[in-house]
C-alpha positions as CSV (number, residue, x, y, z in Angstrom):
1,M,-5.1,24.0,14.9
2,A,-2.0,24.1,17.1
3,A,-2.2,23.8,20.9
4,P,-1.8,27.1,22.8
5,D,1.7,26.2,23.8
6,D,2.6,25.0,20.4
7,P,2.0,27.9,17.9
8,A,4.3,26.5,15.3
9,G,2.2,23.3,14.9
10,G,3.7,20.1,16.0
11,E,6.2,18.5,13.6
12,H,6.6,21.7,11.7
13,A,7.9,23.8,14.6
14,P,11.3,25.1,13.8
15,A,14.1,23.0,15.4
16,E,15.3,26.0,17.5
17,H,12.0,26.1,19.3
18,E,11.9,22.4,20.2
19,P,13.7,22.7,23.6
20,E,11.2,25.4,24.6
21,L,8.2,23.3,23.5
22,L,9.5,20.3,25.5
23,A,10.1,22.4,28.5
24,V,6.5,23.8,28.4
25,R,5.1,20.3,28.2
26,R,7.2,19.1,31.1
27,A,6.1,22.0,33.2
28,K,2.5,20.9,32.6
29,L,3.4,17.4,33.6
30,D,4.9,18.8,36.9
31,R,1.8,20.9,37.5
32,L,-0.5,17.8,37.1
33,R,1.6,15.9,39.7
34,A,1.7,18.9,42.0
35,D,-2.2,18.9,41.9
36,G,-2.2,15.3,43.0
37,I,-3.0,13.9,39.5
38,D,-1.2,10.8,38.2
39,P,-0.4,11.7,34.5
40,F,0.3,8.0,33.8
41,P,-2.4,6.0,35.6
42,P,-2.3,2.2,35.3
43,S,-5.7,1.5,33.7
44,F,-9.0,3.0,32.5
45,P,-11.6,0.2,32.4
46,G,-14.8,0.1,30.5
47,V,-13.6,1.9,27.3
48,V,-15.7,1.3,24.2
49,P,-14.4,2.0,20.6
50,T,-15.6,5.4,19.2
51,A,-17.0,3.4,16.2
52,D,-19.5,1.8,18.6
53,V,-20.7,5.2,19.7
54,R,-21.2,6.3,16.1
55,A,-22.9,3.0,15.1
56,A,-25.4,3.3,18.0
57,H,-26.6,6.7,16.9
58,E,-26.4,6.6,13.2
59,G,-29.3,8.5,11.6
60,L,-30.0,10.9,14.4
61,E,-31.1,14.3,13.3
62,A,-29.2,17.5,13.8
63,G,-29.7,18.9,17.3
64,A,-30.8,15.6,18.8
65,E,-30.0,14.9,22.4
66,T,-29.7,11.5,24.1
67,D,-29.1,10.2,27.6
68,A,-26.7,7.5,26.4
69,A,-23.4,7.6,28.4
70,Y,-20.1,6.3,27.1
71,R,-16.5,5.9,28.2
72,V,-14.0,6.4,25.4
73,A,-10.3,6.9,25.3
74,G,-7.7,8.0,22.7
75,R,-5.3,10.7,21.5
76,L,-6.3,14.3,21.4
77,V,-5.7,15.5,17.9
78,Q,-7.5,18.8,17.5
79,R,-9.0,21.6,19.7
80,R,-11.2,24.5,18.7
81,G,-12.6,27.2,20.9
82,Q,-11.8,28.7,24.4
83,G,-13.8,30.2,27.2
84,K,-17.2,28.7,27.9
85,M,-17.2,26.0,25.2
86,A,-14.6,24.1,23.2
87,F,-14.6,21.3,20.7
88,L,-12.0,18.6,20.7
89,D,-11.3,15.6,18.4
90,L,-10.4,12.3,19.9
91,V,-8.8,9.4,17.8
92,D,-8.8,5.8,18.8
93,R,-8.2,2.6,16.8
94,S,-11.6,2.7,15.3
95,G,-11.8,6.3,14.1
96,R,-12.4,9.9,15.2
97,L,-15.1,11.4,17.5
98,Q,-15.8,15.0,18.3
99,L,-16.0,16.0,22.0
100,Q,-17.7,19.1,23.5
101,A,-16.3,20.7,26.6
102,R,-18.7,23.1,28.4
103,L,-17.9,25.4,31.4
104,D,-21.3,24.8,32.9
105,V,-20.8,21.0,32.9
106,L,-17.1,20.8,34.0
107,G,-16.8,23.8,36.2
108,E,-14.1,26.4,36.0
109,E,-11.2,24.4,37.5
110,R,-11.7,21.3,35.3
111,M,-12.4,23.3,32.2
112,A,-9.2,25.3,32.8
113,R,-7.2,22.1,33.3
114,L,-8.6,20.6,30.1
115,L,-7.8,23.7,28.0
116,E,-4.5,24.7,29.6
117,Q,-2.8,21.6,30.9
118,V,-3.9,19.0,28.4
119,D,-2.0,19.2,25.1
120,L,-2.5,17.9,21.6
121,G,-1.1,14.4,21.5
122,D,-2.1,13.6,25.1
123,I,-4.0,10.3,25.7
124,I,-7.2,11.1,27.5
125,G,-10.2,9.2,28.8
126,I,-13.6,10.6,28.5
127,D,-16.9,9.9,30.2
128,G,-19.6,11.7,28.2
129,T,-23.1,11.8,26.8
130,A,-23.9,11.4,23.1
131,F,-25.7,14.2,21.2
132,V,-25.8,15.7,17.7
133,T,-24.7,19.2,17.1
134,R,-26.8,21.7,15.1
135,R,-24.4,21.1,12.2
136,G,-25.3,17.4,12.3
137,E,-22.1,15.9,13.8
138,L,-22.4,13.2,16.4
139,S,-20.4,14.3,19.5
140,L,-19.9,13.4,23.2
141,R,-20.5,16.1,25.8
142,I,-17.7,15.7,28.3
143,D,-19.0,14.9,31.8
144,D,-15.5,14.0,33.1
145,F,-12.1,13.4,31.7
146,T,-8.8,11.7,32.8
147,V,-5.3,12.2,31.6
148,L,-4.0,8.7,30.8
149,A,-0.6,9.5,29.3
150,K,1.0,13.0,29.1
151,A,2.7,13.5,25.7
152,L,6.1,15.1,26.3
153,R,6.6,15.8,22.6
154,P,4.2,17.5,20.2
155,P,2.5,15.3,17.7
156,P,2.8,15.6,13.9
157,D,0.7,18.4,12.5
158,A,-3.0,17.4,12.5
159,H,-3.6,18.8,9.0
160,Y,-0.4,18.1,7.1
161,G,0.7,14.9,8.8
162,L,4.2,13.7,8.1
163,R,5.5,15.1,4.9
164,D,8.9,13.4,5.0
165,V,8.7,9.9,3.6
166,E,11.8,8.8,5.4
167,T,10.4,9.9,8.7
168,R,7.2,8.0,8.0
169,F,9.1,4.7,7.6
170,R,11.7,5.3,10.4
171,R,9.2,6.5,12.9
172,R,6.1,4.5,12.1
173,E,4.4,5.4,15.4
174,L,4.3,9.1,14.2
175,D,3.0,8.0,10.8
176,L,0.2,6.0,12.4
177,M,-0.5,8.8,14.8
178,A,-0.8,11.4,12.0
179,S,-2.6,9.4,9.3
180,E,-5.9,7.5,9.5
181,E,-5.0,6.1,6.0
182,A,-1.8,4.5,7.5
183,R,-3.7,3.0,10.3
184,A,-6.3,1.6,7.9
185,L,-3.6,0.1,5.7
186,F,-2.1,-1.9,8.5
187,V,-5.5,-3.1,9.6
188,T,-6.0,-4.3,6.0
189,R,-2.7,-6.1,6.2
190,A,-3.9,-7.9,9.4
191,R,-7.1,-8.9,7.6
192,I,-5.1,-10.3,4.7
193,V,-3.0,-12.5,7.1
194,S,-6.1,-13.7,8.9
195,A,-7.7,-14.5,5.5
196,V,-4.7,-16.7,4.5
197,R,-4.8,-18.5,7.8
198,R,-8.5,-19.0,7.6
199,F,-8.3,-20.3,4.0
200,L,-5.7,-23.0,5.0
201,D,-7.4,-23.9,8.3
202,E,-10.7,-24.5,6.6
203,R,-9.0,-26.9,4.2
204,G,-7.5,-29.1,6.9
205,F,-4.0,-27.7,7.0
206,V,-2.1,-27.7,10.3
207,E,-0.2,-24.6,11.3
208,V,3.3,-25.5,12.6
209,E,6.5,-23.7,13.7
210,T,9.9,-24.6,12.4
211,P,13.3,-23.2,13.5
212,V,14.3,-19.6,12.6
213,L,17.9,-20.3,13.6
214,Q,19.1,-23.2,11.4
215,P,22.4,-25.1,11.3
216,L,22.1,-25.2,7.5
217,Y,20.0,-22.8,5.5
218,G,18.0,-24.1,2.4
219,G,14.8,-24.1,0.5
220,A,15.7,-21.2,-1.8
221,A,18.5,-19.7,-3.8
222,A,19.6,-16.8,-1.6
223,R,22.4,-15.6,0.7
224,P,21.7,-16.0,4.4
225,F,22.3,-13.9,7.5
226,T,24.8,-15.6,9.8
227,T,24.9,-15.4,13.6
228,H,26.8,-17.1,16.3
229,F,25.4,-19.2,19.1
230,N,27.7,-18.7,22.1
231,A,26.5,-21.7,24.2
232,L,27.4,-24.2,21.4
233,D,30.2,-22.1,19.9
234,R,28.8,-22.6,16.4
235,D,27.5,-20.4,13.6
236,L,23.8,-20.6,12.7
237,Y,21.8,-19.1,9.9
238,L,18.5,-17.1,9.9
239,R,16.2,-19.2,7.7
240,I,15.7,-18.2,4.1
241,A,12.7,-20.5,3.7
242,T,10.8,-23.1,5.7
243,E,10.6,-25.6,2.9
244,L,12.9,-28.4,4.0
245,Y,11.6,-28.6,7.5
246,L,8.0,-28.6,6.4
247,K,8.6,-31.4,3.9
248,R,10.2,-33.4,6.8
249,L,6.9,-33.0,8.5
250,I,5.1,-34.4,5.4
251,V,7.5,-37.4,5.7
252,G,6.4,-37.7,9.4
253,G,2.8,-38.1,8.3
254,L,1.2,-34.7,9.0
255,E,0.2,-34.6,5.3
256,R,-1.1,-31.0,5.2
257,V,1.1,-28.4,6.9
258,Y,1.7,-24.7,6.7
259,E,3.8,-22.0,8.4
260,L,3.3,-18.3,8.3
261,G,6.2,-16.2,9.5
262,K,9.4,-14.3,8.9
263,D,12.2,-15.4,6.5
264,F,15.5,-13.5,6.1
265,R,17.6,-13.1,3.0
266,N,20.9,-11.1,2.9
267,E,20.2,-9.4,-0.3
268,G,19.6,-5.9,-1.8
269,I,16.7,-3.6,-0.9
270,S,14.2,-2.6,-3.6
271,Y,10.6,-1.5,-3.8
272,K,9.6,-5.1,-3.6
273,H,12.4,-6.6,-1.4
274,N,13.1,-6.3,2.3
275,P,15.8,-8.4,4.0
276,E,13.2,-9.7,6.4
277,F,9.8,-10.5,5.0
278,T,6.7,-12.6,5.7
279,M,5.9,-15.8,3.9
280,V,3.4,-18.5,4.1
281,E,4.5,-21.9,2.8
282,W,2.1,-24.9,2.7
283,Y,2.6,-28.5,1.6
284,E,-0.1,-31.0,0.7
285,A,0.5,-34.8,0.3
286,Y,-1.0,-36.6,-2.7
287,A,-1.2,-33.4,-4.7
288,D,0.7,-32.0,-7.6
289,Y,1.4,-28.5,-9.0
290,E,-1.9,-28.6,-11.0
291,D,-3.7,-29.0,-7.6
292,M,-1.7,-26.1,-6.2
293,M,-2.7,-23.8,-9.1
294,R,-6.3,-24.5,-8.2
295,R,-5.6,-23.6,-4.6
296,V,-4.1,-20.3,-5.6
297,E,-7.2,-19.6,-7.8
298,E,-9.3,-20.1,-4.7
299,L,-6.9,-18.2,-2.3
300,L,-6.5,-14.9,-4.3
301,P,-10.2,-14.1,-4.6
302,A,-10.7,-14.9,-0.9
303,V,-7.9,-12.6,0.1
304,A,-9.1,-9.8,-2.2
305,Q,-12.5,-10.0,-0.6
306,A,-11.0,-9.8,2.9
307,A,-8.9,-6.8,1.8
308,G,-12.0,-5.0,0.5
309,V,-10.7,-5.0,-3.1
310,G,-13.3,-3.3,-5.3
311,P,-14.1,-3.4,-9.1
312,E,-11.9,-0.4,-9.7
313,H,-8.8,-2.4,-8.9
314,P,-6.6,-2.9,-12.0
315,V,-6.2,-6.6,-11.3
316,D,-9.1,-9.0,-11.9
317,F,-8.8,-11.9,-9.5
318,T,-11.6,-13.9,-11.0
319,P,-10.3,-17.4,-12.1
320,P,-9.3,-19.2,-14.2
321,Y,-5.8,-17.6,-14.6
322,R,-3.7,-17.6,-17.7
323,R,-1.0,-20.2,-18.0
324,V,2.2,-19.9,-20.1
325,G,5.5,-21.8,-20.2
326,L,8.6,-20.1,-18.9
327,V,10.6,-21.0,-22.0
328,D,7.8,-19.8,-24.3
329,V,7.2,-16.5,-22.6
330,I,10.9,-15.6,-22.6
331,R,11.1,-16.5,-26.3
332,E,8.0,-14.3,-27.0
333,A,9.6,-11.3,-25.2
334,T,13.2,-11.6,-26.4
335,G,13.4,-13.9,-29.4
336,I,15.8,-16.2,-27.4
337,D,15.1,-19.9,-26.9
338,V,17.0,-20.4,-23.6
339,M,16.9,-24.2,-23.9
340,A,18.8,-24.0,-27.2
341,H,21.7,-22.1,-25.6
342,Q,22.9,-24.2,-22.7
343,G,26.5,-24.6,-23.4
344,D,29.3,-22.5,-21.8
345,G,28.8,-18.8,-22.8
346,E,26.1,-19.6,-25.4
347,L,23.2,-17.8,-23.6
348,A,25.4,-14.8,-22.8
349,A,26.4,-14.5,-26.4
350,A,22.7,-14.8,-27.6
351,I,21.8,-12.0,-25.2
352,A,24.5,-9.8,-26.6
353,R,23.5,-10.6,-30.2
354,A,19.9,-9.7,-29.4
355,G,21.0,-6.3,-28.0
356,I,19.4,-7.0,-24.6
357,D,20.9,-4.7,-21.9
358,I,21.3,-7.0,-18.9
359,P,24.6,-7.8,-17.2
360,T,26.0,-11.2,-18.0
361,D,29.5,-11.2,-16.4
362,G,29.8,-13.8,-13.6
363,L,26.4,-15.3,-14.2
364,E,25.9,-19.0,-15.0
365,W,23.1,-20.2,-17.2
366,P,20.4,-20.4,-14.5
367,G,21.1,-16.8,-13.4
368,L,21.0,-15.5,-17.0
369,V,17.6,-17.2,-17.5
370,D,16.3,-15.7,-14.3
371,D,17.5,-12.3,-15.3
372,L,16.0,-12.5,-18.7
373,F,12.6,-13.3,-17.2
374,S,12.7,-10.9,-14.3
375,K,13.8,-7.9,-16.5
376,K,11.9,-8.5,-19.7
377,V,8.8,-10.6,-18.8
378,E,7.8,-10.2,-15.2
379,P,6.9,-6.4,-15.3
380,T,4.4,-7.2,-18.1
381,L,2.4,-9.7,-16.1
382,V,-0.3,-7.5,-14.6
383,Q,-3.3,-9.9,-14.6
384,P,-2.9,-13.1,-12.6
385,T,-0.7,-15.5,-14.6
386,F,0.9,-18.9,-13.9
387,V,4.3,-19.2,-15.5
388,I,4.9,-22.9,-15.6
389,D,7.4,-25.7,-16.4
390,Y,10.8,-24.3,-15.5
391,P,14.2,-25.7,-16.6
392,K,15.6,-28.2,-14.1
393,A,18.7,-26.2,-13.4
394,L,16.6,-23.4,-11.9
395,S,14.6,-25.7,-9.6
396,P,16.6,-28.1,-7.3
397,F,13.5,-29.2,-5.4
398,A,10.9,-29.8,-8.1
399,K,10.0,-33.1,-9.7
400,D,10.9,-33.8,-13.3
401,H,8.2,-32.8,-15.8
402,R,6.2,-36.0,-16.6
403,S,6.3,-35.3,-20.4
404,V,8.9,-32.7,-21.3
405,P,12.6,-33.7,-20.7
406,G,14.8,-31.0,-19.2
407,L,11.9,-29.2,-17.4
408,V,10.3,-29.6,-14.0
409,E,6.8,-29.3,-12.7
410,R,7.0,-25.8,-11.2
411,F,5.1,-22.6,-11.5
412,E,5.3,-19.1,-10.2
413,V,2.2,-16.9,-9.9
414,F,2.5,-13.3,-11.0
415,A,0.1,-10.3,-10.8
416,G,0.6,-6.6,-10.8
417,G,4.0,-7.1,-12.5
418,M,5.6,-9.0,-9.6
419,E,5.9,-12.6,-8.3
420,L,3.5,-13.6,-5.6
421,G,4.4,-17.3,-5.1
422,N,6.5,-20.2,-6.2
423,A,5.3,-23.8,-6.3
424,F,6.4,-27.3,-7.2
425,T,5.3,-30.8,-7.6
426,E,7.9,-31.7,-5.0
427,L,10.9,-33.9,-5.7
428,N,10.6,-37.0,-3.4
429,D,13.2,-39.3,-5.0
430,P,16.2,-39.1,-2.6
431,D,18.7,-40.2,-5.2
432,E,17.6,-37.5,-7.6
433,Q,17.6,-34.9,-4.8
434,R,21.1,-35.9,-3.9
435,A,22.2,-35.3,-7.5
436,R,20.4,-31.9,-7.6
437,F,22.3,-30.9,-4.4
438,E,25.5,-31.9,-6.0
439,A,24.7,-29.8,-9.1
440,Q,24.1,-26.8,-6.8
441,V,27.5,-27.4,-5.2
442,R,29.1,-27.3,-8.6
443,L,27.4,-24.0,-9.3
444,A,28.6,-22.6,-6.0
445,E,32.2,-23.7,-6.8
446,A,31.9,-21.8,-10.2
447,G,31.1,-18.6,-8.3
448,D,27.3,-18.5,-8.0
449,E,26.6,-16.9,-4.6
450,E,22.9,-17.8,-4.5
451,T,22.8,-21.6,-4.6
452,T,21.3,-24.2,-2.3
453,P,23.8,-26.0,0.0
454,Y,23.9,-29.8,0.3
455,D,21.6,-31.0,3.1
456,E,22.3,-34.6,3.9
457,V,19.7,-34.6,6.8
458,F,17.0,-33.7,4.3
459,V,18.1,-36.4,1.9
460,Q,18.0,-39.0,4.7
461,A,14.5,-37.8,5.5
462,L,13.4,-38.4,1.9
463,E,15.0,-41.9,2.2
464,Q,12.3,-42.6,4.8
465,G,9.7,-42.1,2.1
466,M,7.8,-38.9,1.3
467,P,4.4,-39.3,-0.5
468,P,3.7,-37.4,-3.7
469,T,3.5,-33.8,-2.5
470,A,2.8,-30.3,-3.8
471,G,4.1,-27.2,-2.1
472,I,4.1,-23.4,-2.4
473,G,5.5,-20.3,-0.9
474,V,3.5,-17.1,-1.1
475,G,4.9,-13.7,-0.1
476,I,2.5,-11.9,2.3
477,D,4.2,-8.6,1.7
478,R,3.7,-8.9,-2.0
479,L,0.0,-9.9,-1.5
480,V,-0.5,-6.7,0.6
481,L,1.2,-4.6,-2.0
482,L,-1.0,-6.0,-4.7
483,M,-4.3,-5.8,-2.8
484,T,-3.8,-2.3,-1.4
485,G,-2.4,-0.8,-4.6
486,R,0.8,0.4,-2.9
487,H,4.1,0.7,-4.8
488,S,6.8,0.0,-2.3
489,I,7.3,-2.7,0.3
490,R,8.4,0.0,2.8
491,E,4.8,1.3,2.8
492,I,3.3,-1.9,3.9
493,V,5.9,-3.2,6.4
494,L,5.6,-1.5,9.8
495,F,9.3,-1.1,10.3
496,P,11.3,-1.7,7.1
497,A,15.0,-1.9,6.8
498,M,16.5,1.5,6.1
499,R,19.9,2.9,5.3
500,E,21.5,4.9,8.2
């Protein structure tokens, strides 16, 4: 139901009426001030969540009265009735609660102010008494009310919400205001993050913070964002990963470390890519990638439980998870043995002969292998799967496979048709690491834009001695997508990157 001054219904009011609606609301603001009422008071102490009110009176029969008094606050989202009695709906972070305004309780002046000067969208504070209506709905009878923030713009329509998807993502505050589902989604995201932290804390990992602005980016194959530091007159990079700094902490003796925060990659936007995204990376001394797979098999069920994932979810997080070699799974899907086509142009020619429609121009062998996998295999991996044992050229920080030449001890974990995490038995031989960096430099010189730059400081850190170590990076945004069943990263990031 629209407010009396807003017959067209919030967001759906025609644009030509907007100046009139704003003027009406400002006039009400002026009236409140003229009556000596501060429409933006500094505080309202003693508020309890509306969920506490509901929990305290669960099971009361229709028509039941109580003498329980509560102070609640939130946004006014609906109003029904006029004259001697009106019902209003209040929404706070914990849910919705019906309010009852009665003339014989508030008196004529305050009843008129509530119905005529308070609009949908206003933040109000309520002191009231709990009861149950004859229809069985728990409500608060309003004993007193306070305007806490006068809304100068009408809210989205209470029934239809925000229909325009672009507006939902660009103006997330309106989306949250209009949709209980949206609010619940981001609460679930917060629970997932908390579950990841709790999982690592309980296993003796130490949370650390490493630089976001870095003199040299590294730890992944991606293009960085560049910025300029005026005080030092030098360019810096927004980090693309935390890997190299975290492994330097392993060298320093912390042994189990993790960081959960933002990374930035100057790449395209897709349903599963945002240029800034949240990652957790953790590193464990004296472990290998087999140990890390076991960690993941413990983590995913714990996160699913925290997210409230039920048996109807299409993904079964019960371990153990399937394991399959990268080379094998590409051969199964395409008929191409990538390890047999490593010469110049050989893999591109094999792709063409197989009639596989992926671009090959300008891509070196590692890029072609990655494209074959991401286009032809990854979308098919719905149930949790470890794809293991990658070619060395794709993995500049992973230790050589202990039994298969040309491969390294690396896995990526997939579920729901997308990558969730990337892990290695970490390379700790400084001479081999230097050679891997030099190979990346050669790829860059050949035109590959997504290579890892040479980092001499990191090599010197390895020369101090790093114990055998396993490490992994897990995408928090991908976890949230998977656990909540959403289909686009823009749905589960509060303020995603958008085109102008």
